[in-house]
N, C-alpha and C positions, 0 to 999 in steps of 0.2 A: 711474515711475522716481523721481519726485520725492517724497521723504518729509520731513516737518517733525515733529520730535518735542519737545513741549514738556514743561517740568517747573517746579516752583517754586510752584505755586499753593497755597493754604491759607486759613486763617481767622486774621485779625489784627484788632486793636483799632483803632478810629479814632485817627489820628495816628501808626500805626505804619508799618512799612516791609516790603516784600517784593521779591524779585528773581525774575524769571521767565527761564527760559533756553529756547533752542530750537536744536536740533542739526540741520543739514542735511548733504546730500551736497556733496563738494568742488565739482562742477561747479554745482550749484544756488548755493551760496554765493558763488562768484566771479563768476557772470554775471548774477545776478538781484538786484533790490532786495528787501531783507528788511524785514519790519514786523510790527506788531502791530494786531489789531482786537479789539473786545469786543462782547458782546451781553448785555444786561440782560434780564430777564423782561419780556415784553410789549413789547420795543423792537426797532428794527431794529439790525442789526450796524453798528458805527461805527468809524471809523478812529481809531487811537490814536496811532501813531508809526511812522516808517519812516527806513531808513538806506541811503544809497548808499556812503558812506565816512565816515570819522570827521570829515570837514569838511562833510559834506552830510547833515544829519538835519532830520526833519520831525515836528511835533507838532500834535495837536489843541489847540485853545484851552483846553479844558477840563482839559488835563494839564500845560500848559506851566509850567515853574518847579518842577514836582513829579516827573515822570517823566523818566528819561534812558534813551535807547536807545544801545547801542554794539555793537560786534561784534569777535569775536576770530577773526582769519583763520588762526591755526594750528590752532584747534579747530573751525572751521566752525560757530560758534555765535554766535547773536545774543542779547542780554540786553535786558531791560527792568527797570530799577531804579525802583521805585515808592515814593516818600516821601510822608508826610503824607497817607496815605490817608483817604479819606472813605467813609461808607456808600454814597454814590452810585457809587463805584467797583466796587461789587459786580457781577460779571458773569462769563461765561465769557470767558477771553482766548485769542485764537487767534493762533498764529504764522502768517505769510503770506509768500509770496514772489510776485514778478512781474517781467515784462520792463520795466515802467516804473511810474510813480506813477499811481493807488495800486497797491501790489503785491498784487493780488487774483487771481492766476491759480491759486495752490496754497495750500492749507490744512492746518494741523495739526488735530488732532482736539479741541483745546481743553483748558484747565485752569481749573478753577473758583477764583476769587478772591472771598472773602467778608469784608467789612469790618463789624465789628459796632460799635454805638454804645454 
């Protein structure tokens, strides 16, 4: 019943920006913590950001100051604004939801983000 649909991935130059979107069902969106993970080739999936509400957000140290997570309750959508992108940010990005932190109970299918140098 839980479906997460990502969009917004693509190819950008280093220093550029990209915004990812994740649409969820109403029930999932209002009752679960929403977030993002990523997985680069040969590496484990890692936490990127999560949000409970506009005043309760969480970020991995590697993206603090560059990425911003927010949510639109009227659209049941969570966003990840990525600025100052680096080649090290290249990965498949997964939208995720969960009952608590980390929100890793349900996953989207992923969207590729590639940052070229």
